[in-house]
Steps between C-alpha positions, in 0.01 A plus 500: 500500500543468876859354456598782265379760745702343784808484281464868430462594873791263592723668219410852638578402857845355394584817302402716798717294742791503260467890452494543880804261561721704237780664676465879512838531341362377172273807465765696311644264233677601187445248209618494149508245217702408186389829347638719775768717359861391577739746655880483474684393811721796587839491681864472391583173330134408412436452137209362287282425804152623530220419747136564582305439820254204482392527866614716784356477859644487849539116493631441152630668190508335148691638201506428127859544388635499141870461445636561142774302349827603689289673761635506854370579852787578722545332835250625762289375798156530613518559874134568554378158407488174666567311177503544129427280210667550162310327222608522136200445282617521132858408506806407695675750727823519682459590875815645649537441874750692694764266644367198316509370142243626248193280460318424178126530553282342240150612411227425765742389752475742802829586677444568874708767686463615861500861621822688425642240242732716280423409142485625146399354170573501127373383163773322317251391229396649168140576584336714770401299800196570728537435865258512793653603837282453820604661819329383825530763776 
């Protein structure tokens, strides 16, 4: 019984330390999940692309993106991030890079981009593709 009490006290101390060490910037965190409603990506040339925020805080942003067959996200850049991971989950995607050949990105293979990389993407398959995008600020 004594060991059990020590374990509980130690656990509570660790939780308290972690809570104190947490950066203040995490106090306002927007989170979502797979059930968060998708919204169409607006803008000229974008078609068949929807997304939902999975996490948004000052240090990082994560999006769930769904691209319908034939869907396209036009060339754009994220200048407000240090880097960006593009991760197809359920199917293969074509990643278009300005001034470079297109890249085929297969499921679960993150593609790394630095700040300001001009890129777009498209689904050339016959099924919708889910993607996760992670932006580190």
